C-alpha positions in Angstrom: -7.0 110.5 -15.1 -3.8 109.1 -16.4 -3.1 105.7 -15.2 0.5 106.1 -15.4 2.9 109.0 -14.1 6.5 110.4 -14.3 8.3 111.8 -11.8 11.9 113.3 -10.7 13.5 111.2 -7.9 16.6 113.1 -7.5 19.7 112.8 -4.2 23.3 114.9 -4.0 26.2 114.4 -1.9 29.1 116.7 -1.5 30.9 115.0 -4.5 28.1 113.7 -6.9 24.0 114.3 -7.0 21.8 111.3 -9.1 18.9 112.8 -11.0 16.4 109.4 -12.2 12.8 109.5 -13.3 10.5 107.2 -12.8 6.7 105.8 -14.3 4.3 104.7 -12.3 0.8 103.8 -11.6 -0.9 107.6 -10.7 -1.3 107.2 -7.0 2.1 106.1 -6.6 3.6 107.1 -2.8 6.6 108.3 -2.4 8.4 105.9 -1.4 7.7 103.5 -4.3 9.0 106.3 -6.2 12.6 106.3 -4.1 12.4 101.9 -4.2 11.9 101.9 -8.3 14.2 104.8 -9.0 16.9 103.1 -7.3 19.9 105.8 -6.1 19.7 104.2 -3.0 21.4 100.5 -4.1 23.5 104.0 -6.4 24.5 106.0 -3.8 25.0 103.3 -0.9 27.5 105.8 0.8 23.7 108.4 2.1 22.3 107.2 5.3 18.7 106.8 4.7 16.2 107.8 6.7 12.6 107.9 5.1 12.2 111.1 7.7 14.0 113.0 5.4 11.7 113.4 2.3 10.3 115.4 0.3 9.2 117.3 -2.9 10.2 120.5 -4.1 11.4 121.4 -1.0 8.0 120.5 1.0 9.1 117.4 3.6 6.6 115.4 2.9 5.9 111.1 4.5 7.0 108.2 2.3 3.2 107.5 2.0 2.1 111.2 0.6 1.1 110.1 -3.0 2.5 111.7 -6.0 1.5 113.5 -8.9 2.5 114.2 -12.0 5.9 115.6 -12.9 6.3 115.8 -9.2 10.5 116.3 -7.7 10.8 114.1 -5.2 13.8 114.6 -2.8 16.4 112.7 -0.7 17.5 114.7 1.6 20.9 113.9 3.8 22.3 114.6 7.4 23.0 117.7 8.1 27.6 117.2 8.7 27.3 120.3 10.8 24.3 121.8 13.2 23.6 125.3 11.7 23.9 127.4 15.4 27.6 126.0 15.4 28.2 126.7 12.4 27.2 130.5 13.1 29.3 130.4 16.2 32.8 129.7 13.8 32.0 132.1 11.8 31.0 134.7 14.6 34.5 133.7 15.9 
């Protein structure tokens, strides 16, 4: 087993998106990758919530162990409830 892994950390807003590749020790967690990426410092407009993280579109906990090649996604809160959006379109 390799002692280092490389993962991508991504975050997007309506205005921009960032992708950072980080190299971590094998057995590192999702939250460690987010912290090492520096994305949160570069995008202070994102209201970070540790419960809104994923790996390849699958929701995960911050302490989930990463594998080489994973893509960690930082999700942002919805600006509009999908049910409200459907109601507005129906009108």
